[in-house]
N, C-alpha and C positions, 0 to 999 in steps of 0.2 A: 752281409754277414761274413763274407770271406774277404780278406784284404785284397784290394784291387791292385792293378799294376800301375795305377796313377800316383798322384802326389801323396805326401805324408799327411797324417792327421795328428793334430796335437793331442787328441784324446788317446791315441795309440801309444804314446810315449810312456814308459814306466815311471812311477813316481821317483823323486830323488831319494838317495839314501838318507837314513835317519842320522847316521854317524859314520865317520871315516877315520881310520888310523893306519899308520904305516907300519910295516914289519921291518924292524931294524936290520939293515944289511942285506935284505933279500930282494929289493926292488919290487916289492909287492905291497898291496894295501888290502885292508879288511873293511868292508862296508856293511853296516847293519841295515837290513831291509825288512825285518819282521820283529814284532808286530807293528803295523802302521795305522790300524784303525781300532776304535773302541771294541768292536766285535772281536777282532783278533786278540786283543789284550784280554778279553773275557774268556775266550776259548782256550788260550794257551798261557795261563797265569805263570809267570816266572820264566818263561821261555823267550829266547830271542834267536833269530836266524841271521847268519852272516855269510857273505860271499867273499872269497879270497880271489883277488884279481891281480893280473900282471900289471906292473907300472905303479907309480905312486899317486896317480890322479885317476879316479874312476871316470870312464866315459860311458855314455848311454846311446843306444840305437833304438829307433822306433821299432815296435813290433811289426813284423811283416816287411821291414825295409829290405828290398831286394839286394842292394849293394852289401848290406851287412850280412845277409844270409849267404851270399856268394863267398864273401871273405871267410865266413865260418863254416864253409862246406865240408870238404874232405870226405872221409868215409861215411860220415853220419848224414850225408845228404845236404847239399849246399843250397842252391837257389830255390826260390819259391815257385809255385805253380806245379801242374802235373797231377798225377794220381798216386796216392799212397796205398799200398796193401798192408794192412795192419793185422798181424796174427796175435790174438789175445792171449793173456797169461792164463794158466790153469788154476792158480791159487786164489784169484779174485777176478771179478768181471766188472771193472769200472774203467771203460775205455778212455782214459785220460790221453793216451797217445793219439786217438782220433781228434780230440779237441786241439791238441798241440799242433798236429799236422794241418788241421783245417784253418785255425785262427792265427797261428804264428807263421806258417809257411804257405798259406794260401792254396792248399791242395784239396781236391775232392778225395774222398776215402772209400775204400772197400774194407769192411771189417769182418774178419772171420773169428768168431769166438772159439775158445778152446772147447772141445767136446765135453770136458769135465763140467763145464758151466752151462750145458745145454738147457737145463731146467730154468735158468734165469734169463734166457734169451727173450721171451715175450716181454718181460719187464723192461729190459734194456732197450728193446726196440720201441716200446711205447714212450720211454723217456726221450729217445732220440728222434721221435716221429717228425717233428718240424724240419729237421735236417734231411730226413729221407724224402719227405713230400716235396721239398724244393730241389731235389736232385744232387745234393751235396754228399750224401752218404748212402751206401748200399751195404747189405749184409750177405755173407756167404756162409753156409753151414756145411759141416762134413768133417772128415778125417784128413789123413795125410795126403791123399790124392787130390782132394779139393784145395788144400793148401799149396801143393806143388803147382797145380794149374794156375792158381791165382798169382803167385809170386813170379811165374815165368811168362805171364801175359805181356805182350809187347807194349801195352799202354802204361804199364806200371813204371813210375819214376823212382820211387823209393819203397823198400821193404822195411817194415818196422815189426820187430818181434821181441817177445819176452819169453825166455825159455832156457834150455840147457845148451852147453857147447855142442852137444851132439845134434840138437835141432838146427843150430846155426850151420854146422858143417853140411847137413843134408840140404838146407836151403841154398847155400852158396855153391857147394861142390858136387852135389848129387845124392841120390837116395840110397845107393848101395856102397859098401866099402870099396869095391872094385872101381866103381864109377868115380868115387872121390879121389882115389889114388891116381887114376888115369887123368882126370881133369886138373889135378894139382900139378902133375908133371908137365902137362901141356899149358899150364897157367890159363885154363879155359873155364871160368865159372859158368854155371848153367843159367845164371840170370842174364837178362838181355843187356846189350851194350848200353852203358850209361846209367844202369840201374844201381843206385846206392843202397846200402844196408845200414840201418840203425838198430842195434841189438843190445838188450840187457840180459846178460847170461848168468846172473847170480854170482855167488862167491862164498868162500869160507870166511866169515867175518870175525875179526879179533875184537875182544873186549879187554882193555888193559886196565888193571887196578893198580894205581900208583901209591906206593907207601908214602907216609907223611906224618907230621907231628900232631895233627888234629883229629885223627880217626878215634871215634869212641863207639860205645855200644849202639847208640841211636843211629849214627851215620852208617855204621856197618850194616845194621838191619835194613835201613832205607835203600842202600845201594844193592844189597843182595836181593831184596824184594823186586827192585826195578829190573835187575838182570834176569830173574826168574820169569817175570812178566814178559820181557822181550823174547825170551827163548820159547815160551809156551803159547804165546798168542797165535791163534789159528793153527794150533797143534804143531808149531814149528814150520808150517808150510808157507814161509815168507822168505824172499830172497835176502832180506836184511837181518834175519835171525842170527844172533850171536852163536858161534860154535866153539871158539877157542877162547878161554879165559887165561890171560897172561898175568901171573903174580910173581912177586919176589919170594924166593924160597926162604929168605931170612926175615921176611916181614913178621913182626911180632904179632900181628892180628890175623895172619893168614888162616889159621885153623878156626878162629872165631868167624871169619867171613864165610868159609866153606860150610861151617855148621849152620849158619843162618841161610845160606843158599839151599842146603838140603831141606831145611824147614819149609821154605817158601815153595820149593819145587813140590814138596809133599802136600802143600795146601791146594795144589792145582785141582780145580773142580772137574776138569775133563773137557775134551773137545773131540768131535768125531774125526777120525783119520779118513781123509777122502782123496788124497793125492795118489795117483797110481804109482805103485812101486815102493811107496814109503814103508809099507809093512815089512817087506823083505829087508830093506836097509835097517830098519829098527831092530828086527830080530837078529840080524847079523852081529850086532853089538852085544847080544845076550848069549850068544853061543859060547861053548866052552873055550874055543881058541881065542875069541875076542876078550873074554874075561881074563884069561891068562896073560894076554898081551897088554891090556889097558887097565885092568882092575875095574871094569864097568860094574856099577851098582844100579839096580832098578829102584827108584824112589817110590815106594808104595804109599807112604803117607797115611793119613787117617780117613781118607774118603773112599767111598765105594765108586768104582768106575761107572760113569754115567752112560757110556755107549758100549755096544758090543764091539769087541775087537779093539778097544781103546788102547792107545800106546802110552804107557806110563813113562814119565821122564827117566832118562838114563844120564847119570853123572859119572864121569871119570876124573879122578883126581891124581895128582902126582905123575902125570904122563911124562915120561922121559923122552924128549924129542931128540931124534937122531938127525944130525945135520950133515949134508953131503953124502956122497956114495949112493947107497940104496935108500936114502931118506924118503923118497917118494913111495917106495914099496912098503917100508916099515911104518911110515906115518901117514897112512891114507886118511886119517882123521884130519890132517892138516891140509890135504890136497883135494878131497872130495866133499862136496856139499851134501850133507845128510838130508836136509829138507824134512826133518822130523825131530821130535824132542830129544836130541842127543847133545850133550854139552861136555867139553873136556877142559880140565884145568892143566896148564903147563907151567910149572914153576921154573923161573929163570935164576941162574946164579949170577948175581951182580954184587961186586965188592961193596961193603958198607962203608960209610964215611966215619970220620972221627967226631961227628957232632953228638950232642947229648942223646938224641933219639936213635942215632946209628944209621938212619936212612938218608940216602941221597936221591931225592925224588926225580930230579931231571936226568941224572945218570941212568937211573932205571928206565925212565921213559924213552931215552935214546936207545938203550939196549933192546927194549921191548919192540920199538918200532922197527929197528934194524932186523930183529928176528922175524917179525911179521912180514916185512917186505921180501925177505929172502926165502922163507919157508912155507908161508901160508898162501894158498891160491886166492887170487882175486884182488880187485881194487875198488869194490863197490862201496863198502862202508867200514868204518872202524869206530869204536867207542872208547872213551877214556873216563874212568871214575877217579876223581882226584878231590881231596878235601879243599875247601874254599881258601883256607889260609895259605896252603902251598901254591894254589893257582894264582892268588894275588901277589904273593911274595916273589914268584918267579914269572910274572906275567910276560916280560919281554922275551925271556928265553923260551917260555911256553909257546908263544906265538911263532917264534922262529922254528921250533921243532915241528909244529903243525905244518908250517909253510914248506920246509925243506925235507923233512923226514917222513911225512905221512901222505903218500900219493894215493889218496882215496877220494872217490867222488863226494862222499859225505862223511865228515868226522863229527861225532856226537860227544860233547863235553858234558858229562853228568846227565845224559839223556840218550834214549834210544834213537839212533840216526833215522829210523823209519819215519819219525815225525816230520822230517823235511819233505817227505812225499806229499804231505797234506798242506804244505805252505806254497802257494802259487808263485811267490817271489824267489823261491829257492830252485836249485837244479837237482836233477836225479840222473844217475848213471855212473859209469866208471870214471876214474881220473883221466883227464885229457892225454896224459903221457903214457897211459897203459891201455891195452885192448883186450885184457884177459877176462873182463867182466862185461 
């Protein structure tokens, strides 16, 4: 059940890509890997998953290949074998990290679920019972003290966690601010020597709406509805939830798009807010100072709240982003993950072209990606809403922009990037060149 240290198995090799194309001038290639079966085609109608790889010819390694694991090691944990301490996420309890560590890296695992999900522990344990009975998996329950004891155990090879930057700092450098400062100055992490860390720390995720010639009432409504769904799923308690919507200030359909976005946010049926601290963050955007700062509006809609203390969607439009200087102070909406139903639209000033429709889609996309890289925290996901005609017409340049200007772990084109999390052929996490997520 666990990859052995012996020879390779042909069955362990991933299937070949369905299609490959080169990115002009970038020394990279794009391979289509999803959907590859009839079941996947049925489950994800109209979707496809692609991987962007370095080099013009894709290469494959066997799952559990020790040499490949060691070459791809680094901070995220290289070679196979050993024990992984997995600290579960608080917004869901599906321990995919356990399966990854166990079956791809050949490690036994100790899984500590987040206390928020304590009620689901018996169900998860029952599902994973065959692994527990054979000694591949153990469970640890408790709060911060239990987590600290687990990750500092001398037998742990790699720590895997999903959480905030603050949680990561506590795991690596110490529980108190004084301890973290002291250990950083001495370059002395509290983890054992040789213990690596693989962490997913969330992000402020941008959603870029590209102007173009083929936007109409139907496509505007479809994309606004999809954006509202992505924001409000799980009450915004998802690391891939969009938070910043980048539009062109001069886009002729901008107001129509925002109107339909308000409509679909208002159609929200309700979800119970359950993540600790989200109520305080949500309320902060409705206080007088926040309204004066951002123009925050609470979308009441036509529905009655389904849960006590329910958090209604908050939409901020026309947010004037300040760049440089005290930008981090003035635009905390760009730098701090809300993790609740808060969405802000930032219109960008991009010169219009002399074409008949006045829009230069690729010039705007480059400006938007540049703004996002420089001013928005994180590198986990980014989404692009673009009309099909523009995407086809500028396909070569579009690929190049994604390859060189969008350093995100997952880029969703006309789809919420979170869907990649459910595709086993895809990857999940921050971009390899950035460690802020």
